[in-house]
Legacy VTK file of the C-alpha trace (Angstrom):
# vtk DataFile Version 3.0
C-alpha trace
ASCII
DATASET POLYDATA
POINTS 127 float
-39.229 -64.010 154.089
-38.591 -62.289 157.356
-36.991 -58.558 157.504
-36.458 -58.280 161.145
-33.598 -57.352 162.390
-32.717 -57.785 166.014
-32.919 -55.642 168.675
-30.101 -53.333 169.765
-31.360 -54.500 173.268
-33.120 -57.405 174.906
-34.971 -55.340 177.398
-36.511 -51.796 176.765
-37.364 -51.121 180.268
-37.691 -52.390 183.990
-39.729 -51.562 186.709
-39.066 -52.641 190.632
-41.844 -52.705 193.134
-41.133 -50.955 196.332
-43.061 -50.480 199.848
-42.215 -47.182 200.071
-41.081 -44.828 196.865
-39.247 -42.424 199.020
-37.146 -44.902 200.961
-36.362 -47.067 197.352
-35.469 -43.960 196.104
-32.838 -43.159 198.580
-31.497 -46.619 198.942
-31.114 -47.224 194.912
-29.730 -43.334 194.950
-27.395 -43.818 197.334
-26.162 -47.316 196.068
-25.935 -45.702 192.526
-24.459 -42.463 193.398
-27.382 -40.723 191.422
-30.450 -39.134 192.035
-33.463 -40.632 190.896
-36.256 -38.162 189.626
-39.617 -38.391 190.795
-42.371 -37.595 188.586
-46.043 -38.845 187.598
-46.454 -41.543 185.126
-49.913 -42.240 184.923
-52.014 -41.938 188.053
-48.807 -42.621 190.056
-45.559 -41.218 191.167
-42.422 -43.316 189.765
-38.936 -42.582 190.782
-36.539 -43.246 187.039
-33.425 -44.532 187.454
-30.953 -42.213 185.468
-29.723 -42.962 181.732
-28.225 -41.342 179.025
-30.511 -40.157 176.091
-31.029 -43.604 174.687
-30.248 -45.964 177.239
-32.667 -48.598 178.396
-33.664 -47.236 181.477
-36.695 -48.071 184.324
-38.428 -46.950 187.216
-39.189 -47.747 190.733
-43.021 -47.536 191.872
-44.878 -48.002 194.863
-46.855 -51.818 195.507
-48.002 -53.822 198.211
-46.513 -56.648 195.987
-42.818 -55.320 197.047
-43.383 -57.552 199.962
-41.042 -60.742 199.539
-39.165 -59.827 196.410
-41.489 -60.127 193.443
-39.515 -58.239 190.835
-37.084 -59.588 187.828
-33.842 -59.719 188.560
-32.440 -56.626 187.096
-28.768 -55.859 187.065
-27.542 -52.422 187.261
-24.201 -51.033 186.240
-21.781 -49.932 189.174
-20.865 -46.601 189.286
-17.331 -47.279 190.777
-15.335 -50.257 191.732
-17.911 -53.131 192.762
-16.528 -53.646 195.973
-17.318 -50.036 196.972
-20.542 -50.347 195.751
-21.255 -53.225 197.392
-20.017 -51.699 200.542
-22.813 -49.025 199.911
-25.665 -51.766 199.395
-24.818 -52.698 203.012
-24.829 -49.174 204.559
-28.291 -48.527 202.817
-29.694 -51.402 204.354
-29.535 -53.849 201.565
-27.581 -57.564 201.715
-25.384 -58.719 199.528
-26.236 -62.346 198.608
-23.162 -63.515 196.688
-19.827 -63.510 196.343
-18.453 -61.450 193.142
-18.585 -63.391 190.130
-15.910 -63.227 187.120
-17.271 -63.323 183.747
-15.015 -65.126 181.228
-12.485 -63.430 178.966
-12.801 -60.744 180.941
-16.168 -59.799 179.832
-16.905 -57.932 183.534
-17.540 -58.860 187.129
-21.327 -58.778 188.972
-22.736 -59.932 192.459
-26.276 -60.493 193.436
-28.054 -58.178 196.317
-31.113 -57.612 197.778
-32.874 -54.292 198.580
-34.734 -53.799 201.954
-38.160 -54.920 200.282
-36.177 -57.963 199.439
-36.321 -57.512 195.353
-32.605 -59.077 194.317
-30.883 -57.577 191.845
-27.411 -57.603 190.335
-24.639 -54.934 190.208
-22.388 -55.063 186.932
-18.999 -53.492 186.353
-16.948 -54.400 182.838
-13.316 -53.572 185.165
LINES 1 128
127 0 1 2 3 4 5 6 7 8 9 10 11 12 13 14 15 16 17 18 19 20 21 22 23 24 25 26 27 28 29 30 31 32 33 34 35 36 37 38 39 40 41 42 43 44 45 46 47 48 49 50 51 52 53 54 55 56 57 58 59 60 61 62 63 64 65 66 67 68 69 70 71 72 73 74 75 76 77 78 79 80 81 82 83 84 85 86 87 88 89 90 91 92 93 94 95 96 97 98 99 100 101 102 103 104 105 106 107 108 109 110 111 112 113 114 115 116 117 118 119 120 121 122 123 124 125 126
């Protein structure tokens, strides 16, 4: 009989390819109102998304694969009212590609966006 427990999180890490690490870091930092920390990880520099100690995190990495948006779709937590964060997406050169979608039973709201490298991502809020 298996004694496997369910994991606390379905995902443990995410990576988003960008053509230019500094520009990508500036874009995501401006919409999330947080600085992404650049550090060497293996042979390459990456820009880390800030999270609490035990939170699920991820990073940006520089890659020619970024052209055309090949990254899996990741939903990022909106740091302020979703409408304001979507405004920052546009101001930073990204695209809002959906209306705000409300989840059943007041579980939250989200919208789909794309970064300047055409990677699609979601922005989520519990409000």
